[in-house]
N, C-alpha and C positions, 0 to 999 in steps of 0.2 A: 764453108757452108754454102751450098748451092740451093737455089730455089727459083723456080720458074725459068730455068735455063740460064740464069745469071750466076756469075761467080761472086758470091757475097762474103768470101772468106776474110776480106779485109775489114768487115764491119763486126763490131761486137754485138752481143744480144741486146744490150741496152740501147745501142744506136739504132738497131733494127726496130726495137719496140717504140723508140721515140719517133722514128720515121713513119712507122705504121700509124701511131697516134696522130702525127701531123697530117698524114694522108686522110685519115678518118675525119679529123676536124675540118680539113679543107673540103672534103666531100660534103660534110654537114653544112658548112658555110655556103658552098655552092648550091646545095639543095635548098637551103633556107632562102638565098637570094632569088633563086628561080621561083620558089613557092610564093614569096612575098611580092615578087614582080607580077605574078599572075593575079594574086589577090589585089594588089594595088591597081592593076589595069581594070580588073573587074569592078572594084570600088569606084575607080575614076569614071568608068562608063556609066555605072549606076548613078553617080553623083551628077554627071553631065545631064542625064535624063531628068533627074530631080531638079536641077537648076533650070533647065529649059521648061519643065512643067511649072516650076515656081514663077518663072518669068511670064508664062502664059496666064497663070492665075493672077499675077500682079496686073497685067494688061487688062484682063477682064474686070478686075476690081476697080481699076481706074475708069473703065467704061461705065460700070455700074454707078460709081460716084458721080460721073458727069450726068448720067441719066437721072440720078436722084436730085441733083441740082436743078435740072430742068423741071422735074416733077414738083419740087418745092416752089419754083417760080410759078408754075401753072396753078398750084394750090393757092398761092398768095393772090394771084390774079382772080381766081374764082371767089376767094373770100371778099375781095373788093367788089366784085360784081354782085355777089349775094347781098352785101351790105346795101348797095344801091337799090337792089330789088326790094329788100325789106323796107327801106325808106319809102319807096313808091307804093308798096302794098299797104303800108300804114296810112298813106294818104287816101287810099281808096275807101269808098263807102262800104260799111258792113250791112248785113241784113237788117239789123236793128235800126241803123241810120236810114236805110231805104224805107222801112216801115214808118218811122217817125216822119219822114218827108212826105210820104203818102197821106198820113193823117193831117199834116199841116196844109197840104194842098187841098185836101177835102174840106178842111175848116175854112180855108181861104175861099174856095169855090162856094161854099155855103154862105159865107159872108157876102160875097159879090152877088150871089143870087138873091139874098135877102135885101141888099141895097137896090138891086134892079127891081125887085117886087115893090119895095117902098117907093122908089122913084116912079114906077108905073102907076101905083095907087095915087101918089100925089099929082101926077100928070092928069090922071082920070078925074080926080077930085077938082083939079083946077079947071078942067074943061067943063065939068058939070056946073061948077060955080059960074063960069063965064056964060054958059048957056042960060042958066037961070037968071043971071044978072042982065042979060041982053034981052030976054024974052019979055 
């Protein structure tokens, strides 16, 4: 039997069929290795970009965590300052306190004026008495 310009008379039909099957299986295995090699390199390239993207995200998250720590510290500082301000504000006089103080100052002024009037009247009376006693 000759085929493809080769003398294959020494091979039986079963041997040729077996050789053909081995050749087909070898071709399939070679095609499969080539295909999976391409898929593997494609997946590897995609995974490397995902890994680098993941590392970038991780770095950004660490930066955000650091910033959040600084913000938390700033908030705690502001709370302390607000507490001090509230304490100082509580010590300040309110509108009602100022009104009451004005009323008390007016009463005190009226009392001082009344005493001054009384002292003046007593002084004048003493001077009249002195004049009438000496005359």
